[in-house]
DOTOR-537831 format. One record per residue: residue in one letter; x, y, z of N, C-alpha, C, O, CB in turn. Coordinates in steps of 0.001 Angstrom, whole numbers, plus 500000, padded with zeros to 6 digits. Glycine has a CB too. Example, Ala and Ser with C-alpha at 12.3 -4.5 7.8 and 13.67 -1.06 7.14 Angstrom:
<recs>
A513190494310507800512300495500507800513200496700507800514236496681508465511308495527509046/S512850497750507080513670498940507140512900500030507870513409501138508039514084499402505725/
</recs>
This chain:
<recs>
M503923501339478483502493501684478830501699501940477570502124502604476625502414502953479763/E500456501335477631499528501499476411499349503082476271499290503857477225497986500686476633/E499269503447474848499395504893474497497999505553475115498064506706475540499566505117472740/S496857504902475162495593505403475649495764505797477071495387506897477477494478504378475497/L496373504837477891496756505228479247497656506419479444497426507228480343497383504138479850/V498694506545478607499560507573478671498654508978478338498886510043478910500793507263477635/R497699508822477429496770510059477143496019510319478407495812511464478808495694509811475897/E495589509186479068494790509402480312495635510320481478495124511170482207494397507873480923/L496850509977481454497705510509482479498151511965482120498423512775483006498931509578482667/R498218512268480791498432513655480229497207514462480660497420515654480884498602513659478586/R496019514029480805494950514895481371495205515515482738494602516527483097493720514116481468/V496168514854483545496628515311484862497849516142484892497971517253485407496859514194485696/Y498920515296484136500214515842484302500816516485483029501982516878483065501092514785484791/G500023516619481826500524517381480748501864516945480242502126515763480015500583518743481130/S502741517975480065504002517890479475504970517066480378506048516634479968504522519284479208/L504488516883481658505405516108482681505099514631482565505823513888483228505157516587484252/T504252514146481914503781512808481892504979511803481694505183510857482455502725512661480778/E505773512116480558506815511244480387507900511137481544508510510094481775507417511617479179/V508067512244482200508921512443483342508425511517484474509148510734485091508925513951483781/L507107511702484670506402510994485711506479509257485313506777508464486206504742511648485772/I506265508909484301506465507516483931507863506942484273508077505860484820506225507376482469/N508703507776483892510182507306484163510506507067485672511109506109486156511223508418483619/K509998508093486276510106508086487927509443506948488502509849506365489508509432509373488629/L508315506610487782507493505453488481508333504058488446508032503105489165505980505225487663/K509397504047487545510271502759487392511178502740488583511743501670488810511172502724485990/N511375503602489262512512503769490372511688503789491684510551504261491657513489505255490201/P512254503256492923511603503317494115511779504741494684512680505505494337512106502243495031/P510808505023495610511118506446496271512453506355497124512923505274497478509829506943497309/R513007507551497415514202507591498081514030507310499614514988507117500364514829508901497822/R512690507304500016512348507033501438511404505889501563510279505880501063511736508255502100/L511954504881502293511040503693502580510484503880503977511205503967504971511820502265502474/Y509167503938503997508367504380505171507822503174505938507476502123505400507185505299504721/M507781503432507254507096502379508201506394503145509257506774504259509618508159501332508906/R505290502490509780504487502977510856504877502321512132504921501095512237503046502767510580/V505159503135513098505519502682514386504231502293515155503343503146515151506332503763515123/V504011501215515768502739500768516496502983501409517797503575500839518714502494499100516617/T502448502778517871502611503512519103501785502964520270501976503408521402502259504929518871/T500925502069520046500079501317521286501201500538521969501007500300523161498728500163520745/R502214500148521490503180499213521991504494499835522400505163499412523343503422498191520989/A504857500955521572506258501473521795506233502777521262505600503053520244507397500632521137/E507036503761522045507220505181521439508135505248520289508998504375520191507758506151522467/R508055506122519462508797506317518200510215506300518609510977505478518099508418507658517431/E510609507112519457512132507195519788512816505788520245513964505427519982512335508277521011/E511749505023521057512388503740521521512568502865520345513549502122520303511537502998522611/V511687502892519367511846502085518192512917502490517386513596501608516860510701502065517419/L513206503746517182514420504193516454515750503809517216516788503596516588514356505758516245/R515693503743518346516876503116519225517068501715519021518198501237518930516653503279520731/L515992501010518942516098499609518710516550499239517402517349498318517231514894498994518939/L516013500003516369516572499867515012518132500043514946518915499254514417515901500906514095/R518470501333515639519894501552515554520706500439516162521772500129515632520242502822516204/S520302499856517171520936498657517834521211497496516789522172496734516902519968498112519012/D520277497428515755520163496399514711521084496993513434521178496321512407518473496137514296/N521692498172513547522532498734512473521559499239511443521925499159510271523558497668511855/V520262499793511727519403500144510743519331501863511237519044502213512382517866499126510765/L519586502600510355519491504059510617518067504503510103517869504565508889520711504893509858/A517243504761510852515917505282510615515592506652511109516047507034512187515000504411511173/H514795507442510342514654508776510715513197509039511166512355508271510702515067509671509573/P512813509940511938511425510324512194510855511221511166511499512207510809511309510974513495/D509754510968510689509051512037509713508691513296510518508147513217511619507629511429509013/P508980514343509990508600515654510760507260515927510899506904516639511839509124516822510159/Y506351515426510025504840515813510054503887514751510588502775515091510990504359516153508630/T504265513524510608503426512518510911504040511733512053505015511015511832503149511704509721/P503461511848513386504133511364514514504469509921514664505366509590515438503428511707515545/E503767508994513933503950507678513977504734507184512899504869505964512806502790507062514035/A505361508059511937505972507552510731507454507831510870507934508896511260505363508204509434/I508160506685510484509562506745510390510023506220508908509236505671508137510191505877511583/Y511199506426508657511676506041507207513147505779507222513888506275508071511376507210506118/V513586504926506189515057504697505920515253505154504470514374505241503614515520503108506133/E516527505423504345516810505931503109517202504793502036517798503794502438517895506939503290/V516923504914500887517249504020499830518365504594498917518319505721498424516002503716499033/E519448503637498731520624504074497997520453503288496587519811502242496491522080503708498837/G521094503913495534521100503464494233520900504546493191520934505722493551520118502468494107/P520698504233491954520840502783491385522180502197491271523159502938491181520293502710490038/F522296500908491270523706500198490998523382499180489884522262498744489617524384499379492418/E524494498887489308524399497691488179524436496327488983525163496075489944525782497729487003/I523565495558488430523630494188489117524822493379488652525082493277487453522327493351488837/Q525549492803489601526883492089489241526604490598489579526461490185490730528245492694490129/C526542489843488474526145488303488685526659487517487620526195487546486481524591488036488737/E527764486706488043528415485783487169527763484526487093528316483555487610529737485578487543/S526573484388486474525773483170486415524832483094485220524118484023484843524982483043487660/D524907481888484665523962481673483559522506480948483900521678480580483066524723480816482529/K522415480843485274521180480473485802520145481491486264520513482478486902521451479697486807/E518843481283485960517930482332486437516838481678487198516333480608486858517355483180485282/I516504482343488209515329481862489167514194482906488946514487484091488792515797481809490864/I513072482536488930511961483306488497511086483483489899510812482532490631511130482520487216/V510702484823490144510067485098491356508733485960491026508631486523489936511090485853492327/D507796486034491929506490486749491656506762488168491801507849488581492203505315486320492616/D505752488953491466506128490542491316506466491192492660507331492062492763504858491416490676/K505678490684493775505849491209495048507289491055495560507960491966496044504897490574495951/T507714489648495371509087489435495818510036490182495037511015490680495593509451488037495778/A509843490308493803510715491044492800511051492483493324512185492960493380509963491147491360/S509967493057493672509995494493494201510947494493495432511866495310495497508467495036494634/S510714493541496440511547493566497612513066493200497245513997493745497838510954492561498676/L513255492301496294514760491927495944515350493179495352516462493568495708514912490639494840/L514640493808494468515107495098493888515714496032494857516653496739494492513999495795493236/L515235496098496119515620497000497163516672496287498026517172496933498946514381497452498004/G517036495087497831518112494527498502517716493384499499518522492966500331518814495608499190/A516517492924499387515904491906500441516605490648500035517202490530498965514162491724500394/N516500489694500963516939488248500665515775487513500063514654488006500180517438487469501989/L515931486460499476514925485612498935514507484477499828515272483666500353515380485089497686/Y513116484522499941512593483498500923511551482744499807511117483215498755511761484260502477/R511305481412500408510511480440499752509283480738499063509005480304497945510220479576500587/P508430481622499882507033481903499196506992482591497840506030482547497074506209482777500092/G508171483250497620508134484141496334508835483387495090508968483956494006508943485607496625/V509240482171495306509752481542494172508778480964493194507903480202493605510593480563494587/V508863481250492021507803480673491041508536479472490159507914478437489916507194481959489973/K509719479647489756510404478530488896511865478666489187512424479751489347510125478670487245/T512534477326489253514066477590489832514544476459488855513835475540488447514447477319491772/P515801476667488563516795475655488011517330474743489054517060474893490246517979476350487346/V518094473793488595518722472883489578519890473686490098520558474369489322519184471453488941/F520160473623491414521302474349491906521746473712493386521031472999494090520902475965491997/N522812474056493614523475473554494988523673474805496000523662475960495575525042472826494681/P523825474542497151524312475652498213525422476355497707526310475746497112524751475072499608/G525470477673497895526673478458497465526719478945496055527587479722495659527854477664497662/E525671478423495236525628478967493854525061480353493786524288480816494624524815478072492960/K525518480999492694524921482391492383523899482151491372524101481364490447525999483478491841/L522714482853491521521610482849490584521143484227490300521061485070491193520483482028491092/L520815484478488987520222485850488611518649485761488709518009484948488043520677486299487055/V518074486650489583516775486601489890516071487376488910516496488507488678516528487022491201/V514985486919488250514215487732487284512517487532487578512000486627488233514668487213485682/T511886488580486935510666488607487030509915487472485997510612486806485231510331490012486823/R508714487344486036507982486436485097508235486853483647508287486063482704506435486453485391/T508395488247483567508694488640482168510078488842481703510392489372480637508057489801481908/G510947488329482676512406488234482434513187489444482836514323489621482395512664487976481006/I512642490244483619513434491557484028514312491255485253513842490844486314512399492823484409/P515733491505485019516663491106486167516420492061487422516310493276487256518252491205485680/V516346491505488607516081492250489803517120492049490847517198492870491761514775491896490337/A517935491016490792519064490884491799519787489693491525519343488815490786518593490847493247/C521027489629492168521753488289492227521773487846493492521863488663494408523127488301491747/V521697486574493726521558485981494942522537484857495017522928484306493988520180485552495162/E522971484476496278523756483411496604522915482310497438522409482670498500524963483942497364/T522767481112497036521910480256497621522504479604498935523702479355499072521535479264496621/I521553479362499863522005478704501072521416477292501223521740476530502134521643479548502275/V520521477000500254519906475756500287519994475076498849520371475820497943518453475931500775/S519721473874498555519858473271497232518416473416496698517467473740497412520416471697497264/S518335473138495335516932473260494655516019472083495194514795472158495296517057473164492950/R516823470946495537515961469774496082515399470205497438514234469923497721516839468373496259/E516164470862498265515674471340499610514556472270499556513600472220500330516743472000500358/L514723473241498486513736474301498328512287473601498059511258474060498555514190475303497087/Y512305472493497259511025471938496976510218471381497979509002471228497860511151471044496119/R510965471036499092510474470565500284510086471683501351509508471340502382511475469657500811/M510370472891501133510166474061501980508952474856501664508594475131500518511314474933501899/K508280475244502867507102476069502564507330477499502947506627478435502565505873475543503275/R508415477590503766508925478961504372510395478982504396511013477979504039508409479218505872/G510985480006504774512481479985505112513322480760504029512910481044502904513016478444505204/L514428481024504487515540481700503535516041480737502538516477479626502838516828482237504356/V515962481202501350516498480374500152517924480874499742518855480108499494515486480500498849/A517994482185499700519264482794499305519445484087499766518489484748500172519427482824497940/K520773484587499739521153485823500273521290486694499010521799486218497995522477485732501166/N520794488099499060520946489030498157522447489517498012522917490040499023520042490074498493/I523197489427496993524513489927496886524571491111496023525543491864496069525407488912496400/S523657491296495302523665492470494251522467492930493728521838492124493042524395492153493114/S521991494066493895520640494638493537520698496100493102521600496824493525519680494526494740/P519736496566492248519887497854491711519671499051492833520063500205492656518873497969490534/Y519081498651493850518820499607495077519151498748496292519114497518496337517202500193495170/R519511499673497366519759498940498599519063499823499819519187501036499981521430498724498811/A518381499001500544517614499661501678517843498575502931518100497382502772515854499910501246/P517715499156504020517922498159505276516865497107505129515760497367504653517754498917506810/R517211495940505533516262494777505404515410494694506880515703494042507883517190493281505065/I514402495476506672513610495830507806512944494630508405512885494495509627512603496843507435/T512420493721507535511769492476508110512632491495508764512154490469509248511078491762507084/E513977491780508804514938490896509699515258491705510997516077491203511768516400490517508889/T514697492900511314514953493540512584514145492911513690513142492223513502514658495007512500/R514715493232514955513777492868516124512553493609516323511573493162516919514453492986517345/A512653494854515760511453495666515914510306495197514957509139495278515338511802497152515650/Y510629494700513696509591494162512946509115492803513519507913492552513608510033494036511538/T510065491943513901509742490698514494508806490772515802508001489885516086511039490029514816/A508996491866516517508099492106517507506899492667517395506153492761518370508578492690518256/G506559493126516138505341493804515745505320495145516291504296495573516822504137493072516171/L506390495853516199506569497409516577506443498235515456506064499401515565507935497757517197/I506772497653514250506600498556513099505823497836511959505686496613511984508005499052512580/Y505332498581510992504485497979509968505030498719508722504910499944508736502830498177510234/P505603498150507663505919498811506411504650499385505778503711498643505492506608497833505447/Q504618500705505559503456501434504944503737502743504332504407503521505011502435501656505931/S503367503096503244503772504347502695503158505572503420502119505495504076503414504370501255/L503814506608503268503253507897503995501908508168503427501024508328504269504201509238503793/P501571508254502192500219508569501828499094507582502450497987507957502836500155508552500301/S499560506307502474498655505421503242498288505792504643497131505780505060499228504141503305/M499424506150505402499145506617506829498263508003506667497372508276507471500662506893507714/A498553508740505695497789510077505680496417509932505572495636510747506062498182510952504596/T496027508812504880494637508437504613493800508287505976492622508643506011494621507069503785/I494391507796506997493680507611508281493737508921508964492753509296509602494300506473509177/H494742509610508892494642510994509357493506511835508720492885512626509430495940511669509099/A493222511694507439492142512389506843490898511836507282489943512602507410492214512374505416/L490771510622507531489610509930508054489237510491509669488119510793510085489974508256508009/S490430510523510357490343511049511734489191510384512611488280511033513125490114512588511655/P489349509008512715488402508406513515488448508741514923489513509090515433488489507085513376/K487319508657515625487219509127517026486903507905517905486269506987517385486095510261517188/P487289507810519197486826506773520127485322506755520335484665507784520493487491506953521446/G484788505473520325483301505392520375482612505299519048481506504768518955482764506565521072/E483228505792518051482554505751516665482489504559516066483348503722516345483155506557515735/L481553504285515214481390503016514467482079503356513051481613504197512282479730502546514331/I483171502651512813484019502713511594483839501545510736483741500416511218485459502829511935/V483788501797509362483685500697508471484841500947507397484983501916506651482183500603507820/D485657499757507534486832499694506274486229498761505375485994497609505738488477499105506706/M485942499206504145485270498507503106486222497494502192485780496601501469484615499592502225/N487467497788502360488393497063501745489562496844502388490626497324501996488638497536500673/A489429496007503555490358495942504701491645495236504606492593495613505296489715495376505737/S491749494228503794492926493280503786494045494024502934493743494670501931492516491760503113/P495375493896503397495806493017504393495866493612505859496468493031506763497115492529503985/G495231494757506023495127495096507322495957496448507802495880496821508972495548493899508047/G496708497117506883497373498191507137496605499442507619496993500144508552498050498425506055/K495494499658506910494680500775507403493743500403508426493519501235509305493951501395506343/S493106499192508465492249498873509690493252498807510939492802499335511956491405497387509491/S494412498303511029495335498476512125495613499786512584495713500056513780496500497935511823/H495768500788511463495965502068511810494889502910512564495090503790513400496266502644510700/I493622502409512048492456503046512601492387502635514099492112503468514963491143502634511800/I492645501315514391492552500740515717493714501457516567493451501864517699492709499083515660/Q495048501616516002496085502311516674495628503891516908495939504476517946497445502172515789/Y495000504416516041494764505972515992493757506224517216493882507184517977494057506522514425/T492791505301517319491661505469518388492064504708519639491238504618520547490205504902517857/R493286504142519768493773503264520870492816502185521227492582501894522400494057504065522099/G492262501593520210491204500479520367489969500964520904489321500161521576491665499365521267/K489535502066520749488296502588521380487230502856520462486147503274520872488546503794522105/S487480502628519141486352502944518139485742501464518058486273500549518688486921503620516529/R484732501284517349484138499952516855484323499860515442483656500557514677482632499787517162/L485237498997515017485612498742513578485109497471513031485263496360513540487080498744513409/V484434497781511837483947496590511088484800496648509798484785497602509021482289496622510784/S485533495547509653486697495399508481485965494287507616485500493247508082488439494828509100/I485938494641506386485260493632505295486263493529504253486966494495503958483785494164504608/D486365492349503656487081492008502428486369490914501662485432490339502215488504491575502743/R486687490621500588485805489745499763485895488302499904484987487599499461486022489999498430/N487008487746500538486952486263500875487668485926502131488458486668502714487553485421499758/E487312484734502486488091484107503791489609484195503799490212484391504854487782482553503934/K490195484061502704491690484171502568492167485654502918493172485851503602492142483774501040/K491436486610502441491846487849502650491481488377504049492240489170504607491330488647501623/V490339487959504634490113488068506066491031487495507029491282488075508086488948487547506342/A491567486328506696492575485660507419493925486511507555494580486591508594492829484331506732/L494228487115506373495448487917506340495266489132507254496098489487508090495789488363504879/L494124489719507017493849490878507746494015490612509379494719491290510127492387491347507347/K493311489618509707493412489016511168494969488808511537495447489185512607492581487483511264/E495621488231510630497187487914511111497671489229511318498255489398512388498222487078509983/T497569490244510525498270491476510686497820492100512129498664492499512932497934492471509421/L496578492143512354496104492645513595496626492017514846496990492621515855494732492545513602/I496617490755514653497310489925515887498721490254516168499218490454517277497313488373515620/K499358490287514903500825490406514856501188491848515687502102491959516504501365490414513174/L500313492849515306500634494173515834500062494256517115500375495271517738500164495295514984/G499282493439517696498569493612519067497452494624518952497184495402519867499588494104520216/L496788494588517758495692495562517479494370494911517168493484495518516567496066496451516324/D494245493629517597493081492980517291491962493443518419491503492607519197493368491396517245/L491598494680518452490762495198519473489418495767518854489444496467517842491540496286520259/N488296495451519476487059496040519102486936496005517536486647497030516919486968497495519668/N487154494847516927487123494831515453486368493432515227486505492410515900488713494935514719/V485518493641514087484910492423513636485344492399512040485177493361511291483204492425513927/A485839491331511709486252491092510459485332490126509648485063489000510068487575490613510549/I484860490623508458483776489908507941484171489740506486484543490718505839482391490632508163/P484087488294505848484347488102504560483013488412503784481944487912504134484897486705504349/G483133489262502714481834489462501927482086490495500981483210490996500974480597489849502803/D481174490915500140481364491907499038480777493132499707479581493180499995480616491506497577/S481608494105499950481172495478500581480355496372499684479854497411500115482413496304500999/R480233496007498552479457496652497585477938496596497944477109497372497472479733496032496245/Y477656495576498848476306495278499126475990495296500692474979494820501208475984493919498506/I476916495859501273476719495916502893475606496674503399475293496536504581477907496532503589/H474867497588502524473797498162502877472564497134502673471495497390503227473714499423502134/I472692496113501975471658495027501877471971493874502870471093493334503543471596494453500390/D473203493557502911473522492312503663473715492527505184473408491606505941474797491685503088/L474178493623505648474252494062507049473419495107507586472896495960506869475460494448507295/N473291495057508800472275495993509445472980497331509783473145497722510938471637495336510804/L473364497971508720474251499067508892473693500417508310474378501438508383475564498713508249/E472431500418507724471806501516507156471865502712507923471233502738508979470532501233506892/N472588503807507529472734505087508155473368504937509653473028505633510610471301505792508187/R474121504144509675474790503863511128476197504195511357476610504424512493474728502422511470/A476974504232510286478390504381510426478885505807510528478558506638509681479035503737509318/D479639506090511511480039507575511664481192507769510570481251508828509944480606507955513295/R482081506764510355483051507134509288483203505798508505483001504706509035484520507717509893/I483576505961507196483766504906506307485035505028505429485233506110504876482584504802505483/L485791504155505277487088504194504507486856503207503276486574502017503416488421503717505475/I487010503852502057486971503254500849488338503084500235488871504131499866486114503981500015/D488937502073500074490183501870499360490081500795498391490706499750498572491279501590500272/P489254500993497257488984500070496327490022499600495452491009500305495243488054500500495641/P489864498325494855490795497932493845490923498846492712489887499296492224490457496676493358/C492178499214492180492349500216491273493472499686490338493952498553490388492665501573491972/S493825500705489458494942500136488429496123500295488790497033500082487989494962500670487155/N496385500725490141497724500675490783498917501455490079500099501185490290498111499230490885/L498478502442489227499483503158488306500435504024489285501460504502488798498666504179487143/G500167504219490493501105504874491396502138504212492003503055504847492523500498505393492337/V502096502685492002502788501903492762504369502088492271504604502132491063502184500461492665/R505370502187493177506764502322492742507485501203493491507130500894494629507392503795493056/P508537500566492838508850500644491440507886499803490560507329498768490927510273500197491233/V507769500394489346506919499598488412507794498555487642508673499002486905506174500568487374/L507641497292487744508294496219487196507543495800485921508208495350484988508408495110488203/K506325495903485819505623495624484590504429496531484452503826496844485479505197494178484533/Q504023496991483266502842497748483196501973497085482153502314497168480973503128499219482880/D500941496471482473500177495674481414498687496009481584497812495290481101500421494046481563/K498418497161482308497024497753482550496641498419481045497491498835480258497053499006483910/T495482498430480859494931498978479502493860499944480021493451499887481180494267497754478419/I493396500886479067492296501818479339490974501121479597490109501663480285492135502768478190/R490792499798478992489544499139479310489643498859480736488659499151481415489278497861478478/D490622498362481289490846498006482577490445499151483611489822498994484661492264497620482683/V490896500228483127490549501398483985489019501736483767488337502066484737491497502690483617/E488589501672482759486873501855482530486189500912483608485387501271484471486279501300480803/N486677499621483378485905498742484197486122498811485761485307498451486610486183497399483738/L487241499285485954487532499599487568486566500824487980485901500843489015489295500093487879/V486594501780487065485787503045487607484329502513487971483886502809489081485681504340486392/E483585501772487132482434501173487424482308500367488775481387500413489590482182500385486363/Y483374499676488805483370498837490052483543499777491461482885499655492494484646497723489917/Q484514500648491213484737501621492369483470502533492799483247502832493972485920502590491956/K482682502929491727481358503736491890480467502747492906479820503284493805480516504029490251/Q480449501462492764479567500660493616479910500803495006478994500848495827479601499243493262/F481118500881495382481565501088496776481121502423497280480642502532498408483082500976496894/L481261503392496513480857504730496831479138504777497038478603505464497908481405505735495570/K478497504033496204477040504009496370476711503293497743475924503814498533476341503249495119/A477250502245497973477042501479499196477314502395500455476492502575501355477991500203499199/A478469502901500403478875503934501506477723504947501757477415505278502903480229504774501061/Y477141505393500734476322506636500909475030506005501805474439506679502648475842507387499287/H474715504701501505473464504140502180473938503952503755473176504292504661472939502587501421/V475092503456503992475643503178505322476048504256506245475857504219507460476722502420505167/V476636505252505581477178506268506634476000507211506933475118507486506120478525507152506075/K476089507700508256475028508525508809474965510006508254475877510489507583475204508557510309/K473837510666508583473959511970508147475017512847508853475112512835510080472695512556508258/N475827513621508054476933514321508510478292513358508886479267513811509484476418515122509740/G478190512156508493479104511267508650480261511583507540480056512382506626478452509894508572/I481392510941507689482587511162506799482849509814506130482802508734506718483909511686507627/V483146510003504764483623508917503845485048509350503328485218510485502885482565508685502579/V485961508524503386487245508968502761487520507831501706487376506636501962488513509144503900/Y487911508307500551488019507582499321489666507689499041490302508740498978486996508276498071/S490104506561498914491657506644498429492050505419497401491506504315497376492721506534499836/T493052505844496616493588504914495581495050505047495440495613506105495720492946505152494235/C495708503964494997497159504001494751497344504306493301498356503834492782497869502657495140/T496506505046492529496558505230491109496581506646490774496421507481491664495438504578490443/L496781507007489476496899508475489087495870508887488063495962509996487537498304508781488510/T494896508056487753493975508701486629493034509347487173492527509086488265493332507808485689/L492645510540486182491445511325486668490204510495486753489363510789487603491161512510485751/R490018509501485959488803508794486112488441508005487245487284507874487646488705508048485176/E489627507394487841489427506676489127489576507595490320489364507080491418490420505520489256/N489901508845490279490088509741491288489009510882491336487903510713491851491422510274491148/E489414512040490766488487513194490817487192512971490087486175513538490487489144514403490250/E487167512166489024485927512064488460485018511032489185483792511119489111486097511741487056/N485607510114489843484668509391490712484093510267491908482953510095492339485393508143491281/I484917511163492380484303511897493455483396512934492984482514513344493739485295512489494303/R483546513443491685482518514135491083481190513508491052480158514104491357482885514420489848/Y481259512160490634480128511132490442479464511226492160478313511571492429480864509291489865/A480305510908492954479748510860494357479080512175494851478191512101495700480881510507495333/V479437513259494401478840514475494771477537514788493742476434515177494126480001515634494723/E477869514567492558476766515131491693475600513927491485474440514253491230477445515649490156/E475960512638491601474915511559491419474380510936492741473258510441492844475508510422490557/L475199511003493634474834510335494949474506511216495948473713510782496784475868509519495470/G474952512470496101474452513476496898475463513789498091475137514480499056473068513060497390/F476641513250497943477748513672498825478113515173498802477635515896497928478957512898498460/T478959515661499755479499517037499624481056516738499801481468515912500616478845518154500796/S481834517442499010483189517291498958483818518280500093483461519451500218483688517585497479/V484729517695500838485227518374502016486700518905501745487506518158501190485185517383503261/E487015520037502087488445520552502101488881520514503563488284521172504415488583522079501480/L489931519737503846490371519769505312491154521056505611491783521715504784491293518500505668/E491015521316506942491547522668507462493066522695507072493591523736506675491344522841509157/K493691521625507187495179521697506823495410520688505762494928519562505889496157521414508075/P496151521031504672496517520060503773497297518916504315498083519089505247497208520651502773/L497106517737503758497943516474504116499369516725503796499654517338502767497464515168503320/P500236516317504562501758516544504501502060515846503168501575514747502898502662515879505846/Y502899516539502319503586516099501104502477516084499882502805515864498716504273514582501366/S501328516308500237500256516320499252500036517586498414500417518686498816499043516039499935/E499402517403497218499128518596496419497549518558496446496870517571496164499825518556494848/V497078519800496834495711520014496880495178520259495480495685521093494730495404521131497792/V494144519510495157493508519506493648492200519921493899491452519393494721493491518037492813/K491892521002493083490406521416492922489872521267491624490361521931490710490178522807493275/Y488901520458491405488508520079489967486898520090489988486223519364490718489151518504489498/K486420520970489128484925520946488867484113520919490195483127520182490223484537519667487990/G484425521638491279483693521630492411484086520739493492483575520802494610482484521387492088/I485033519872493146485566518853494309486799519190494710487435519974494006485670517380493916/V487360518682495883488622518772496367489385517431496489488699516470496837488540519422497602/G490466517256496297491287516007496336492768516295496781493232517435496734491284515320494901/Y493482515212497212494811515373497603495623514331496967495465513141497237494949515350499052/R496549514791496068497328514001495213498764513878495609499390514854496020497238514513493909/Y499300512672495488500706512448495819501356511900494474500696511151493755500872511389497099/S502572512253494158503178511731492841504688511769492908505237512567493667502698512596491584/P505373510952492156506850511126492159507447512575491899508597512904492192507395510217491115/L506490513395491303506968514609490868507065515732491879507604516825491702506186514997489830/S506414515256493047506189516225494179506723515305495454506151514256495753504445516754494314/H507808515776496129508399515169497265508686513638497228508705512908498219507552515450498356/D508909513256495925509431511802495568508491510781496231509000509786496745511010511533496113/M507139510953496261506218510057496784505691509144495687505842509390494491505129510790497460/P505006507980496212504392507157495270503069507846494689502648508871495226504102505799495931/G502479507335493696501298507969493135500050507517494176499844506367494564501065507449491479/Y499422508483494460498183508162495453497131509397495409497423510522495003498754507953497130/F496051509062495819494900510049495795494041509775496953493694508642497288494047509969494477/I493687510954497598492631510877498860491645512028498597491961513141498178493399511099500471/A490370511592498909489388512644498891488474512411500300488391511353500925488463512553497425/V487907513507500577487100513264501993485679513834501455485585514769500661487805514244503558/L484588513119502016483250513382501507482453513337502830482872512774503841482731512289500346/T481350513935502743480354514051503934478943513981503294478668514550502237480546515506504821/K478033513206504047476679513164503723475726514138504313474531514090504018476255511967504013/
</recs>
């Protein structure tokens, strides 16, 4: 990690910064999912998972949350001199024991069915050993489907995407802090809600689930491809209810849409430096990236101020750890835009309450409850 970024993290974590950076390299011990409670009760889903030999546990604080435990670390055992390169998202899944599917393959050697291959990231980091079930010739003709089975990985977790509960749209893989964001937003039936950064649909679908489809939700993301992914998520989960999905730049919704002072609640989950994502397979962000992102994030806050009604609620969340993208952006929202920082009656589960120069936020990190890095703040106009 760039030294200037390390210094930025030290502003928050002080002497524990190096410990934090090392923990970010490993996945959390719990892999969380959200039960789609509009379709099934949590206990029903837990029983269905058990019948597929997946032992999942109910979270004691979040009624729709369940988790499986992650085992490891283990040494990758792979007797092969051939490497197959995958994208970062696929690498993270393989690291936890997932099988290899066609969409994640970036570059491949020539191979036959039954061969062992070492799977690496674009930067050459080994993440798993797989045994192929198709040939490289067949792979080139595939758009989807299973390419190889994972036979050795540093960590092991149940293959959730291969369960009946997942296939039936009864569960959605989602971190606990991400779920907590919607509890902080606390949307109500009949309200007009705006999700300003909605794709791939985890939080929009949770808003619809939380209100049983009785709120009016406007979900926005910046292009047709992202909106298509959002719609795909909503349809799969049976949550395409009272929702309008719009491609566009939500930094200008106060200009482009007739929403001035109309929204009851707004969710801002803007692009960020992603420094809290676990496990980290590469870290190429710079302090200049953070500075540029801060200016970008402020524009969403500014637009939200125009769109939310008086006494309405805005929730701001990121999956990063820097002071600049989190607490200092909330200070900007309060001191420059006119928002008021809100402290919730009850702290969010597993979070640390942060009070910083007149504002309140909720931080998650690997140093506390082994969580991913995440930040949530609540504002009112």
